[in-house]
C-alpha atoms as one frame of an Amber mdcrd trajectory, in Angstrom:
protein
 -23.490   6.725 -21.830 -23.239   3.224 -22.373 -21.949   1.211 -19.136 -19.631
  -1.859 -19.736 -20.102  -5.358 -17.930 -20.254  -5.415 -13.558 -17.137  -6.400
 -11.719 -15.982  -9.574 -11.684 -13.357 -11.902  -9.878 -10.890 -13.396 -12.615
 -10.406 -17.082 -12.034  -8.663 -18.129 -15.182  -5.989 -17.026 -17.978  -8.518
 -14.394 -19.328  -6.368 -13.799 -22.856  -4.970 -17.233 -23.118  -6.352 -17.949
 -26.646  -5.157 -14.921 -27.983  -1.535 -15.524 -26.173  -1.698 -19.470 -27.598
  -2.304 -18.449 -31.303   0.128 -15.876 -31.292   3.159 -17.334 -29.737   5.151
 -14.978 -31.794   4.996 -11.869 -30.328   7.266 -10.240 -28.067   7.313 -12.092
 -24.857   9.374 -10.335 -21.610   9.788 -11.957 -18.472  11.703 -12.105 -15.493
  11.855 -14.096 -11.943  10.119 -11.835  -8.786  12.543 -10.206  -6.423  12.387
 -11.304  -2.881  10.184  -8.331  -1.480   7.732  -9.043  -4.670   7.426 -12.551
  -4.247   7.018 -11.607  -0.334   3.977 -10.043  -1.240   2.549 -12.131  -3.681
   2.589 -15.873  -1.853   0.399 -14.995   0.892  -1.660 -13.233  -1.804  -2.699
 -16.071  -3.459  -5.405 -17.769  -1.398  -7.869 -14.441  -0.887  -5.837 -10.994
  -2.192  -4.181  -9.943   0.830  -2.406  -6.679   0.473  -4.289  -5.976  -2.859
  -3.820  -2.525  -3.242  -6.197   0.302  -4.561  -6.610   4.332  -4.657  -9.562
   5.566  -5.115 -10.463   8.930  -6.973 -13.363  11.192  -6.483 -13.660  13.836
  -9.274 -16.307  15.743 -11.403 -16.452  16.030 -14.648 -18.557  16.190 -18.199
 -19.719  12.920 -19.396 -18.240  13.449 -22.636 -14.961  12.881 -21.374 -15.642
   9.600 -19.371 -16.612   7.414 -22.788 -15.836   3.743 -22.787 -14.140   4.032
 -25.722 -11.659   6.990 -24.339 -11.084   4.981 -21.094 -10.555   1.947 -22.519
  -7.871   3.487 -25.153  -6.546   5.560 -21.729  -5.837   2.143 -19.883  -4.674
   0.091 -22.838  -1.418   3.334 -22.719  -1.380   2.664 -18.986  -0.661  -0.862
 -19.470   1.550  -0.506 -22.102   3.270   2.116 -20.567   4.212   0.286 -17.652
   3.929  -3.825 -18.239   3.706  -4.550 -14.922   0.090  -3.409 -14.646  -0.679
  -6.209 -17.520   1.496  -8.777 -17.187   0.652 -12.349 -15.098   2.505 -14.028
 -12.332   3.698 -17.506 -12.910   3.683 -19.519 -10.110   5.108 -23.438 -10.503
   4.774 -25.812  -8.041   7.678 -24.942  -6.083   6.796 -21.616  -4.314  10.539
 -20.347  -3.500  10.538 -18.786  -7.060   7.458 -17.256  -9.287   8.253 -15.016
 -12.201   6.071 -12.241 -14.715   5.691 -12.641 -18.059   4.374  -9.750 -20.153
   3.075 -10.139 -23.708   3.674  -7.525 -26.225  -0.370  -6.736 -28.222   0.220
  -7.228 -31.664  -1.655  -4.567 -32.908  -3.661  -0.938 -31.036  -6.891  -2.395
 -31.654  -5.804  -5.608 -29.648  -4.245  -3.137 -26.830  -7.680  -1.798 -26.227
  -9.607  -4.742 -26.452  -7.168  -6.220 -23.263  -7.632  -2.935 -21.743 -11.434
  -3.166 -21.846 -10.987  -6.852 -20.450  -9.258  -5.307 -17.416 -11.796  -2.570
 -16.857 -15.423  -1.571 -16.003 -17.369   1.164 -16.480 -20.477   1.218 -13.998
 -22.539   3.280 -11.738 -21.747   2.824  -7.740 -20.788   5.392  -4.617 -17.968
   5.318  -3.327 -19.133   3.071  -0.691 -19.896   0.146  -2.697 -17.202   0.156
  -4.789 -14.804  -0.219  -1.728 -16.686  -2.442   0.434 -17.316  -5.103  -2.811
 -13.325  -4.650  -3.588 -12.350  -5.282   0.085 -14.713  -7.596   1.091 -16.021
  -9.103  -1.742 -15.585 -11.888  -3.723 -11.162 -11.139  -4.923 -11.376  -8.922
  -8.258  -7.591  -9.373  -8.690  -5.407 -12.741  -9.543  -1.945 -13.910 -10.850
  -3.588 -13.819 -14.527  -5.042 -10.076 -13.555  -2.474  -8.657 -11.845  -4.301
  -4.551 -11.892  -7.985  -3.628 -13.002  -9.758   0.008 -13.363 -12.856   1.210
 -12.053 -14.420   4.477 -13.223 -18.093   4.702 -11.761 -21.059   7.258 -11.611
 -21.478   8.169  -9.122 -25.496   7.756  -8.592 -25.878  10.553  -6.392 -23.754
  13.784  -7.590 -24.422  15.293 -11.053 -21.073  14.699 -12.889 -19.630  12.927
 -10.164 -17.121  10.597 -10.454 -15.064   7.460  -8.892 -11.982   6.183  -9.961
 -10.575   2.963  -8.436  -6.904   1.715  -9.652  -6.728  -1.788  -8.376  -3.236
  -3.352  -8.037  -1.216  -6.466  -6.546   1.309  -5.070  -4.146   3.841  -7.766
  -5.830   3.944  -5.418  -9.053   3.542  -1.783  -6.948   3.421   0.134  -4.437
   1.452   3.543  -3.536   3.795   5.887  -5.112   3.093   3.980  -8.046  -0.748
   3.948  -7.567  -0.451   7.861  -7.188   1.925   8.536 -10.205  -0.131   6.063
 -12.568  -3.745   7.584 -11.571  -2.225  11.500 -11.941  -0.909   9.944 -15.946
  -4.497   9.066 -16.448  -6.409  12.431 -14.678  -3.885  14.059 -17.646  -5.317
  11.589 -20.767  -8.942  11.922 -19.784  -8.459  16.101 -18.733  -6.827  16.756
 -22.319 -10.010  15.681 -24.015  -9.846  14.756 -27.962 -11.375  11.848 -29.748
 -10.598   8.009 -29.759  -8.303   8.795 -32.604  -5.726  10.576 -31.009  -6.082
   8.346 -28.172  -5.214   5.175 -30.581  -2.323   7.637 -31.894  -0.926   7.534
 -28.977  -1.678   3.568 -27.993   0.040   3.105 -31.254   3.314   5.100 -30.356
   3.457   3.573 -26.834   3.074  -0.299 -28.590   6.008   1.262 -30.792   8.574
   1.741 -27.968   7.879  -2.254 -27.109   8.625  -1.834 -22.864  10.153  -4.518
 -21.180   9.501  -5.399 -17.554  11.225  -2.735 -14.673  13.672  -4.492 -13.167
  12.903  -5.680  -9.357  14.235  -3.386  -6.249  16.359  -5.844  -5.396  18.567
  -5.843  -8.886  17.940  -2.331  -9.287  19.706  -1.433  -5.581  23.651  -1.674
  -5.118  24.208  -4.934  -4.580  25.557  -6.179  -0.830  28.806  -5.920  -0.302
  31.031  -8.566   0.053  34.218  -9.468   3.305  34.561  -6.839   5.836  31.806
  -4.728   4.291  28.927  -7.354   4.258  29.654  -8.429   7.825  29.241  -5.147
   9.058  25.900  -4.858   7.262  24.869  -7.918   9.312  26.400  -6.716  12.306
  24.073  -4.126  12.164  21.206  -5.555  11.185  21.125  -7.939  14.154  21.751
  -5.057  16.227  18.912  -2.811  15.096  16.898  -5.912  15.603  17.668  -5.867
  19.062  16.208  -2.028  19.743  13.007  -3.187  17.931  10.549  -3.049  21.396
   7.053  -2.812  21.555   4.604  -4.459  23.933   1.436  -2.014  22.594  -1.731
  -4.063  21.205  -4.850  -3.724  20.158  -7.096  -6.367  22.074  -8.295  -8.731
  19.353 -11.465 -11.214  18.820 -10.731 -14.141  17.136 -12.871 -16.731  14.786
 -14.941 -13.866  13.243 -15.254 -13.277   9.149 -12.735 -10.328   8.385 -14.143
  -7.200   7.409 -12.682  -4.458   6.322 -13.691  -0.897   7.162 -12.077   2.485
   6.322 -13.308   5.437   8.273 -12.059   8.773   6.340 -11.925  12.601   8.160
 -10.505  15.579   6.196  -9.998  19.086   7.479 -10.362  21.644   5.948  -8.464
  24.207   4.044  -8.074  26.715   6.914  -7.566  24.427   9.856  -5.020  22.646
   7.667  -3.130  25.322   6.980  -3.178  25.920  11.068  -1.727  22.554  11.241
   0.855  22.874   9.100   1.827  26.002  10.532   2.097  24.790  13.508   3.877
  21.275  12.498   6.457  24.227  11.235   6.404  26.022  13.974   7.615  22.654
  16.288  10.040  21.809  14.192   8.462  18.300  12.473   6.312  17.537   9.705
   2.662  16.279   9.968   4.041  12.671   9.464   5.599  13.183  12.478   3.137
  14.790  14.259   0.578  11.871  13.364   3.370   8.964  14.961   3.144  11.499
  18.036  -1.079  11.842  17.828  -1.520   7.730  17.642   1.087   7.283  20.717
  -0.796   9.960  22.427  -4.328   8.605  21.815  -2.805   5.083  22.761  -1.573
   6.296  26.230  -4.807   8.027  27.161  -5.878   4.800  26.368  -3.700   3.017
  28.602  -3.962   5.962  31.487  -7.786   5.684  32.149  -7.863   1.805  31.912
  -9.613   1.512  28.621  -7.343  -0.614  27.347  -4.674  -3.373  29.551  -1.007
  -4.306  28.981   1.089  -6.924  30.505   3.094  -4.269  31.213   1.522  -1.386
  31.359   2.865   1.959  29.830   6.258  -0.037  30.709   6.920  -1.537  27.376
   7.257   1.253  24.275   4.883   1.893  21.737   6.385   0.583  18.372   4.316
   1.457  14.917   6.001   0.276  11.337   6.010   2.190   8.115   7.322   2.075
   5.059   9.846   4.257   3.249  10.345   4.667  -0.574  13.966   3.540  -1.781
  13.817   4.514  -5.467  16.297   7.607  -4.352  18.752   4.474  -4.759  18.256
   3.013  -7.555  20.371   2.648 -10.418  20.517   4.808 -13.053  18.957   2.083
 -15.824  15.715   2.276 -13.590  15.530   5.680 -14.706  14.381   4.933 -17.804
  12.335   2.310 -17.020   8.270   2.044 -16.000   7.797   3.708 -12.471   5.409
   1.398 -11.575   6.854  -1.314  -9.393   7.332  -2.468  -5.819  10.236   0.049
  -4.177   9.627   0.196  -0.575  11.821  -0.734   2.701  10.750  -0.233   6.544
  11.269   1.311   9.679   9.845   1.614  13.054   9.089   4.593  15.660   9.154
   3.471  19.200   7.626   6.282  21.542   7.058   5.840  25.724   3.847   4.532
  26.329   3.163   6.631  29.181   1.905  10.249  29.799   2.041  13.218  32.579
  -0.669  13.079  34.910  -0.925  17.018  34.850  -3.024  17.503  31.391  -1.296
  21.303  30.667   2.085  18.813  30.440   0.433  16.449  27.703   0.866  19.199
  25.203   4.796  19.694  25.883   4.466  15.206  25.463   3.144  15.776  22.034
   5.300  17.591  20.374   8.160  16.322  22.504   7.240  12.777  20.714   6.389
  13.678  17.563  10.328  15.809  17.331  11.304  11.768  18.622   9.158  10.263
  15.507  11.272  12.981  13.363  14.804  11.719  14.737  13.515   8.617  14.046
  12.305   8.575  10.506  15.671  10.643   9.792  18.335   8.658  11.207  16.123
   5.147   9.249  16.198   6.827   5.896  20.351   8.827   6.559  21.725   5.622
   7.709  24.630   4.599   5.700  23.114   0.905   6.360  19.634   1.852   4.438
  21.024  -0.771   1.133  22.555  -3.305   2.701  19.368  -3.123   5.350  16.824
  -3.088   2.669  18.375  -5.507   1.115  18.272  -7.947   4.056  15.089  -7.419
   4.982  13.805  -8.161   1.880  15.293 -11.223   1.390  14.425 -12.596   5.369
  10.850 -11.273   3.933  11.470 -13.939   0.895  12.108 -16.654   3.380   9.483
 -16.224   6.179   6.989 -16.110   2.977   7.817 -19.121   1.842   7.912 -20.772
   4.817   4.099 -19.629   4.846   3.302 -20.726   1.891   4.623 -24.502   2.296
   2.572 -24.497   5.539  -0.494 -22.829   3.429  -0.352 -25.487   0.388   0.360
 -28.198   3.133  -2.806 -27.778   4.662  -4.731 -27.432   1.459  -3.723 -30.224
   0.260  -4.720 -32.459   3.612  -7.954 -30.645   3.337  -8.416 -31.567  -0.187
 -10.346 -28.301  -0.664  -9.649 -28.497  -4.133  -8.483 -25.445  -5.019  -6.073
 -23.789  -6.821  -4.589 -21.389  -3.798  -3.873 -21.941  -0.214  -5.596 -21.541
   2.401  -5.516 -18.122   4.177  -2.867 -17.766   6.386  -3.689 -18.580  10.145
  -1.043 -16.011  11.593  -0.923 -13.356  14.002   0.096 -10.126  11.892   3.235
  -8.805  12.058   4.537  -5.306  10.888   7.087  -5.760   7.521   9.731  -4.239
   9.748  13.114  -5.874   9.925  12.700  -9.297  11.499  14.168  -9.779  14.689
  17.154 -11.726  14.804  17.199 -12.933  17.810  20.196 -13.360  20.905  20.776
 -16.462  22.423  17.905 -15.782  25.527  18.343 -16.735  29.350  16.155 -16.711
  31.930  17.747 -13.677  34.379  17.680 -11.916  30.622  14.295 -12.559  28.397
  14.604 -10.948  24.952  11.616  -8.119  24.923   8.634  -8.386  23.331   8.696
  -6.381  19.691   4.708  -6.316  19.460   3.191  -3.450  17.048   0.358  -1.342
  17.724  -0.135  -0.282  14.130   0.912   0.590  11.170   1.283   4.278   9.382
   1.463   5.221   5.911   2.104   8.671   5.520   2.353   9.803   2.332   2.659
  13.872   2.430   1.865  16.103   0.352   0.221  14.726  -2.427  -0.882  17.695
  -4.491   2.488  17.469  -5.087   1.906  14.413  -7.246  -1.151  15.453  -8.637
  -1.156  18.355 -11.514  -4.889  19.514 -10.562  -4.442  22.704 -13.124  -3.472
  20.233 -16.374  -6.819  17.970 -15.847  -8.560  20.608 -18.080 -12.426  20.705
 -16.748 -11.860  17.780 -14.102 -11.449  19.051 -10.533 -10.366  16.218  -8.288
 -12.033  16.109  -4.448 -11.385  13.366  -2.444  -8.708  10.520  -2.090  -9.347
   7.067  -0.066  -6.270   4.210  -0.273  -5.479   1.253   1.066  -5.769  -2.512
   0.822  -7.257  -6.074   0.736  -6.036  -6.777   4.694  -5.778 -10.401   6.186
  -7.795 -10.668   9.374  -6.801  -8.590  12.366  -4.948  -5.886  10.446  -4.587
  -2.057  10.961  -3.589   0.589   9.036  -3.366   4.506   9.327  -2.726   6.744
   5.759  -2.251  10.473   6.719  -1.577  12.806   3.839  -2.984  16.476   2.177
  -4.562  16.463  -1.130  -6.769  19.042  -2.594  -5.199  21.424   0.193  -6.774
  19.218   2.404  -5.362  17.300   5.479  -7.133  13.834   5.515  -6.486  10.909
   7.874  -7.883   7.306   6.485  -7.901   4.516   8.677  -8.176   1.040   7.214
  -8.941  -1.601  10.444 -10.901  -5.047  10.675 -13.795  -4.329  12.064 -14.097
  -7.819  13.639 -10.791  -8.459  14.542 -10.663  -6.574  17.319 -12.644  -5.221
  20.309 -14.641  -2.710  18.877 -15.830  -0.838  21.008 -11.587  -0.122  22.173
 -10.721   0.923  18.535 -13.784   3.482  18.138 -12.116   5.264  21.339  -8.590
   5.279  20.059  -9.878   6.829  16.564 -12.006   9.261  18.373  -8.535  10.730
  20.207  -6.894  10.491  17.122  -9.200  12.302  14.914  -9.784  15.065  18.168
  -6.268  15.033  18.677  -5.724  17.063  15.361  -7.688  20.161  16.725  -6.369
  19.517  20.572  -2.547  19.038  20.325  -1.943  20.634  16.617  -4.661  22.723
  15.539  -4.253  25.707  18.425
């Protein structure tokens, strides 16, 4: 088998010459939506929030030839144009736009796909470490990249790493795209058949999908708009959290991703136990993190300004696709469609160990109720639209500060310096009421973020992959210094916990003790 060149960061318009000499081709463009811009601006310096999805699988080598991989990636880039777009960001940071030029021929589409992919031989650990902690792979001119790697330690073992800027998509988009890639890889067929599919997709001349804000119902006017604004303000006053991991400043960011899975039999017991207690695994994971932190507080491993008196706030994301307009049903699914919500739970635990188990399930039911309230709220649309607008405003503010710093220091960089700010949850921005000395505004500090993906076996059609067998999945993103995010999902019949955090940004002993409590809590609290 022949492997292509190794990975390299993209620092310039890699196919500008093609575009310049063939300006008559169809070009699609649109402005970034509010949420898209809020992710693009902080990514400019070092790729903050650049996403990845890793799949481990077994496959016969003849299915993973460079020609087949390049054609399949070309098909995906034609079906989902944001994967093949660039972000044009003029001097004014308050706006940016996507531009997508449709390839002129099948050969050109495949060649461009080949330039934005790599076939190599490397372990999963090296692939992820390089992507998360090495030079940035993506850029405004390279919004996505596909890596296929042969595992040097496993016969017929492979790794797929799908990389994408967060401004063009989200986790659900990554998983759906990866499933399509696996379907095409597993279907077999020679290169001529795949080239015909490339031609069919090219003939469709797919344009850019709408932004989330454009596809959602617009904010109402008049009284209904005012009611939505009041709801937003009232909700923000309830976002109280006073727990956080002790941080270490000044060290170089190093993201690590410890991942554990529970075998199929244990997973069946865990799922059955959650069902018997009236909650999902996702709600139980919120409770796991809450109880793990409360145990650390009770033992004095960590301290908080007000101890366990202030609750624990954790933030998460929700899929907004169910509320998009009908036009979106005929557009590419690969786009950014997420809203945000918080889960707030007490920070104390009972002194009697026998009561902790009951407390755990009570907290899980609280998390379930809060999640349902967020998703089923009559204000879900207005909250999503208002939050996106506020996130955009906040991102623009910090981008101007970053660009000013870069200009003053005369670094010569084309991108701003990394934003030196405290990690904040992507939750509803706090609209602070007028504070008084006797009634100060309570804090809204988040302990961590959770991305609860549910049953991913419902998204991957394993039986249709032919001789390809998936066996592992890891996901996450390049993080800013001092960031932390826990992923939970079931995949190939197993429950997985994937913990991505900046190893040098926190008190290492505290984080390791917390992780030990979370993993141990699965058997202690759920699997019994």
